[in-house]
C-alpha positions in Angstrom: -47.3 -190.7 43.5 -44.7 -193.3 42.3 -47.4 -194.7 39.9 -48.2 -191.3 38.5 -44.5 -190.7 37.8 -44.2 -194.1 36.1 -47.3 -193.4 34.0 -45.9 -190.0 33.0 -42.6 -191.5 31.9 -44.4 -194.2 30.0 -46.5 -191.6 28.1 -43.4 -189.6 27.3 -41.8 -192.8 25.9 -44.8 -193.5 23.7 -44.8 -189.8 22.5 -41.1 -190.0 21.7 -41.6 -193.3 19.8 -44.4 -191.7 17.7 -42.1 -188.7 16.9 -39.4 -191.0 15.7 -41.8 -192.9 13.4 -43.1 -189.6 12.0 -39.7 -189.0 10.4 -39.9 -192.3 8.5 -40.4 -191.8 4.8 -43.6 -193.4 3.5 -43.2 -196.1 0.8 -43.5 -195.0 -2.8 -46.9 -194.0 -4.1 -49.0 -196.8 -5.3 -52.1 -197.0 -7.4 -54.4 -200.0 -7.4 -57.0 -200.5 -10.2 -59.8 -202.7 -8.9 -61.1 -205.6 -11.1 -64.3 -207.5 -10.7 -63.8 -211.0 -9.4 -65.9 -214.1 -10.3 -68.0 -213.4 -7.2 -69.0 -209.9 -8.7 -67.0 -208.0 -6.0 -64.0 -205.7 -6.3 -61.5 -207.0 -3.8 -58.9 -204.5 -2.6 -56.1 -205.0 -0.1 -54.9 -201.9 1.8 -52.1 -202.0 4.3 -51.3 -199.2 6.7 -48.2 -198.5 8.8 -45.8 -195.8 9.9 -48.1 -193.0 8.7 -48.9 -194.4 5.3 -51.5 -196.4 3.4 -50.4 -198.8 0.6 -51.8 -198.4 -2.0 -52.7 -194.7 -1.4 -54.8 -194.5 -4.5 -57.5 -197.0 -5.3 -59.7 -197.0 -8.4 -63.0 -198.9 -8.4 -66.2 -199.0 -10.5 -69.4 -197.4 -9.5 -72.4 -199.6 -8.5 -70.2 -202.7 -8.0 -69.6 -204.0 -4.5 -66.2 -203.3 -3.0 -64.6 -205.4 -0.3 -61.6 -203.8 1.4 -59.3 -206.0 3.3 -57.4 -203.7 5.6 -54.7 -204.1 8.2 -51.7 -202.3 9.7 -48.2 -203.3 10.6 -47.7 -204.4 14.2 -47.1 -201.3 16.2 -47.9 -199.7 19.6 -49.5 -196.8 17.7 -53.2 -197.3 16.9 -54.5 -196.4 13.4 -58.0 -196.1 11.8 -59.4 -196.0 8.3 -62.0 -193.4 7.6 -63.9 -192.8 4.3 -66.9 -190.6 4.9 -68.9 -190.0 1.7 -72.5 -190.9 2.5 -73.7 -189.2 -0.7 -71.8 -192.0 -2.6 -72.9 -194.8 -0.3 -69.6 -195.0 1.5 -69.4 -194.6 5.3 -66.3 -196.3 6.9 -64.8 -195.5 10.3 -62.8 -198.5 11.5 -60.1 -199.2 14.1 -57.3 -201.2 12.4 -55.1 -204.0 13.7 -52.5 -206.4 12.3 -55.4 -208.9 11.8 -57.0 -208.1 8.4 -60.5 -206.7 8.6 -63.0 -206.9 5.7 -65.1 -203.8 5.0 -67.9 -204.0 2.4 -69.7 -201.2 0.6 -71.1 -200.3 -2.8 -70.2 -196.9 -4.2 -73.2 -195.3 -5.8 -71.6 -192.1 -7.3 -68.4 -191.4 -9.2 -65.8 -189.1 -7.8 -62.7 -188.9 -5.7 -63.1 -189.6 -2.0 -60.4 -189.2 0.6 -59.5 -191.9 3.0 -57.3 -191.3 6.1 -56.4 -192.2 9.6 -58.2 -189.9 12.1 -55.8 -190.5 15.1 -53.7 -187.8 16.7 -51.5 -187.9 19.8 -51.6 -185.0 22.2 -49.9 -182.0 20.7 -48.5 -183.7 17.6 -49.7 -183.6 14.1 -52.6 -185.9 13.2 -51.7 -189.1 11.4 -53.4 -187.7 8.3 -51.2 -184.6 8.5 -48.2 -186.9 8.6 -49.2 -188.5 5.3 -51.5 -191.3 6.3 -54.1 -190.6 3.7 -55.1 -191.6 0.2 -57.9 -191.4 -2.4 -60.6 -193.8 -3.4 -61.6 -192.9 -7.0 -64.9 -194.3 -8.2 -65.3 -194.4 -12.0 -67.8 -195.5 -14.6 
């Protein structure tokens, strides 16, 4: 019974910590225009954190490979990166950590595709609802 009470108090502490971070203002909006490197790949760095992605708008060229290097600030709160647009050759659903992770794909159709964190804690708003989202824009 003592272990159950300790676990319950721990969960309440984590929930309270998440609520405090939810009130943090996200950094200013950023746009990143991808360029094709010497290796023929568009390299993009995305950092996540207290309910934000930076940059939150990324512009890349169609039919050119993209390599996202993604990570999040150190935190107790887990985050993910989701971009689900199989019609454009993009299918990403990755757990993020403070160690950068490389994700490769080649967008095959132009358009604007949302990316977001799919996580949600109990009865609170989802991370996406708290502002942890952005747009991947694929252009000619």
